[in-house]
N, C-alpha and C positions, 0 to 999 in steps of 0.2 A: 627127544630133541625137538625144539620148537620149529614151527614153520620157517621162521626167519633163519634159524641156524642151518636148517636143511638147504634153504635157498643160498645162503652164503657159502656153504660147503660146495655146492654145485657151480658156483660162479667163478669165473676167471679174473674177477676184479682183484686189484692189488690188495695185499694184506693190510696196508695202512688205511685203505678205503673201507675194507670190511670192519676193521677196528673202529673207524669213525662211525659207521652205521650202528654198530653195537652201542657206542657212546651216545649217539643221537637218540637211540631208542630209550636209553636210561635217563638222559639229562635234558634232551630237547635242544642240544647244541653240540657241535663237533667240528673239528678241522675237517676239511675236504667236503663239507656239506654246507653250501652257502644258500641262505634264504633271502630272496630279494623282497623287501617289504615285510609283511607279517603273514604267517601261516601257522595254524595250530599244529603242534608237534605230531599229534596222532595222525593227522592227514598227510603230513610229509612222510612219516614212517610208512604209511600205506603206499605212497608213490615209490619210495625207495625199494620196498619189498617187491612191488610189481615190476619195476625196472630191472632189478636183479634177476627176477624170474623170467621175464620176457626176453632179456638180452644177456643170457649167461656166458656168451663167448667174448663179450667186451672186456678188455683189461682196464676197467674203470679206475681212474685215479682220483677224480673229484666230480662234484655235480653242483649245479646252480639251479634253484627252483624258484619259480614265480607263479603264484596262483591266487585265485579268488575263492574264498571259502564261504559257502552258504550253509544252511541248516542241514541239507541232505547231500551236498555235493562239494567237490573241490576240483576246480577246473583251472588249467594253466599250461605251462610249458617248462620242460626240464632240459637243460644243456648238460650233456654227459661228456666229460673230458677223458679220453682214452689215448694215451700216447700223444702223437702229434695230430690227432683228429678230434673233432667235436661232433657229436651226434645230437640232434635236436628233435624232441618229441612233444607233440601236443597231447594232453591227456584230459580225461573227464572221469573222475571217480564219483559215482552217484548211487547211494544206497536206495533211493526211491526208485530209480530205474531198475535196479536188481530186484527189488520187491515186486515191481510190476512184472518183470520177466518170470518170476517164480509164482505169480498169482497169489501172493501173500497180502492179506488185508488185516488191519487192526480191528478192534471192537467198534470203531466208528465207520468202517468200510473204506478207510484210506489205505494206500499202500503201506505195509508194515516195514518202514525203513529201519526201525530199531532192530527188528529181527534180522533183516538183511545185513546190516552193519555188524551185528554180533556174530552171525553164522558165516558170513562171507568175508568180513574184515577187508583185507587188501584186494580181494578178488571181485570187487564191485566196479571194475573199470568198464565203462560204456565205450570209451575210446582210448586208444593208445596208438598214435600215428606218427611215423617219422615225417617231418615236414620239410626237410631238405637233406641233400646228400651231405656227407661229411665235409668238413672244412678244416683247414689247418688251425691248430690251437695257437693262441697268442701266448707266448711265454714271457712272463713278467719277471724281470731280474731284480 
């Protein structure tokens, strides 16, 4: 079983959201996963995996992700809709940071961010921080 399947199995997220995460992983698009602006699908997938792992008790129905993607990082904000509440997190996925933490360097002496991204994948989060208390979700009819 893949890491993502294990994370999904342990999460209390709605079945429809879990299915959406699986779909997003395969196609880069899915209902219940809204991307504001542009973000590489692989980086969004890492955010989804981390969110589900870090917040397994949330009954997630949908998310909205906004981020800025650099060569070695993906920094942004995710809104997590769970029932009548919205949880907001700021995040920073950074394979360069992870490489520095591990003391890994490449043949040129730079942090080996390729190795970090390959070996740690979604676990390169330098920051995962709830930025506000929950708030009521707006229901669009």
